[in-house]
C-alpha positions in Angstrom: -128.6 -16.2 -58.3 -132.3 -16.8 -58.3 -134.7 -16.7 -61.2 -134.3 -13.9 -63.6 -137.4 -11.8 -63.7 -136.3 -9.3 -66.4 -134.0 -6.5 -67.4 -134.1 -2.8 -66.8 -132.6 0.1 -68.9 -132.5 3.6 -67.3 -131.1 6.9 -68.3 -129.8 9.5 -65.9 -132.1 12.6 -65.4 -130.2 14.7 -62.8 -128.4 14.7 -59.4 -129.3 16.6 -56.3 -126.9 17.0 -53.5 -127.7 17.7 -49.8 -125.7 18.4 -46.8 -126.6 17.4 -43.2 -125.6 19.3 -40.0 -122.4 17.2 -39.8 -121.4 18.5 -43.3 -121.9 15.0 -44.8 -123.0 15.0 -48.3 -125.8 12.9 -49.7 -126.1 12.3 -53.5 -129.6 11.7 -54.9 -129.4 10.5 -58.5 -132.7 10.5 -60.6 -133.4 7.9 -63.3 -136.1 7.1 -65.9 -136.6 4.3 -68.4 -138.2 0.9 -68.5 -138.1 -2.4 -66.7 -139.6 -5.7 -67.8 -142.7 -6.4 -65.8 -142.8 -2.8 -64.4 -143.3 -0.6 -67.5 -142.1 2.9 -67.4 -139.9 3.4 -64.4 -138.9 6.5 -62.5 -136.7 6.4 -59.4 -134.0 7.9 -57.2 -130.8 6.2 -56.3 -129.5 7.7 -53.1 -125.8 7.3 -52.1 -125.3 7.2 -48.3 -124.0 10.4 -46.5 -120.3 10.8 -46.8 -117.8 13.4 -45.4 -116.7 15.9 -48.0 -113.2 14.7 -47.6 -114.0 11.2 -48.8 -115.8 12.2 -52.1 -112.9 11.6 -54.3 -111.3 9.0 -56.6 -110.2 6.8 -53.6 -113.8 6.0 -52.7 -114.4 2.4 -53.8 -118.0 2.0 -52.8 -120.7 2.4 -50.1 -124.3 2.0 -49.3 -127.2 2.9 -51.6 -131.0 3.1 -51.5 -133.4 2.8 -54.5 -136.9 4.3 -54.3 -139.1 4.3 -57.3 -142.3 3.4 -59.2 -143.2 1.5 -62.3 -146.2 2.2 -64.5 -147.5 -0.6 -66.7 -149.6 0.0 -69.7 -152.5 -2.0 -68.2 -152.7 0.7 -65.4 -151.1 -1.3 -62.7 -148.4 0.5 -60.5 -145.5 -0.9 -58.6 -143.6 1.0 -56.0 -140.4 -0.3 -54.4 -137.7 0.8 -51.9 -134.6 -0.9 -50.7 -131.0 -0.8 -49.8 -127.8 -2.4 -50.9 -124.3 -1.5 -52.1 -122.3 0.0 -54.9 -118.7 -0.7 -55.8 -116.3 0.6 -58.5 -115.8 -1.8 -61.4 -112.1 -2.5 -61.8 -110.4 -1.1 -64.9 -113.8 0.4 -66.1 -115.5 3.8 -65.6 -118.5 2.2 -64.1 -120.2 1.3 -60.8 -121.8 -2.0 -59.9 -124.9 -2.0 -57.8 -126.7 -4.7 -55.9 -129.7 -4.2 -53.7 -132.9 -5.9 -52.3 -136.2 -4.1 -53.0 -139.5 -4.4 -51.1 -142.4 -3.9 -53.4 -145.8 -2.3 -52.5 -147.4 -5.8 -52.9 -145.1 -7.3 -50.1 -142.8 -9.1 -52.5 -139.1 -8.6 -52.8 -136.7 -8.6 -55.7 -133.0 -8.4 -56.0 -131.7 -5.9 -58.5 -128.2 -6.1 -59.9 -127.0 -3.5 -62.3 -124.2 -1.2 -63.6 -124.0 2.4 -64.1 -121.7 3.4 -67.1 -120.3 6.7 -66.0 -119.4 7.6 -69.7 -122.9 7.3 -71.0 -124.9 7.7 -67.8 -126.9 4.6 -68.5 -128.0 2.2 -65.7 -128.8 -1.3 -66.9 -129.3 -4.6 -65.1 -131.3 -7.6 -64.2 -133.9 -8.1 -61.5 -134.1 -11.6 -59.8 -136.5 -13.4 -57.5 -135.6 -13.4 -53.8 
């Protein structure tokens, strides 16, 4: 991987589920916490629309989108959005996530993390692209 930029540590806030005209369900999970270089962070991790019949333990992964903001103590603000994937972690009650974010300053970062489903913690590392 590229140069490590810093870690992030987020806690789950809530989920919102929406249904489209085709009866596919989208899960929007909201998070808050901190990220090195970005301060206090708030964001939404959106899992791609899925048919109701596929939302069970057999689902191994899919597409995700992260959209969020970071608020540094010096008053600077970073906003980011980007897409990637999630996959089940074998023999663990967790999901691995990997996505590329585009920031409001035009730069990009790669974010790799893991959601622990037992604790609802989302931790990981941001890398240069």
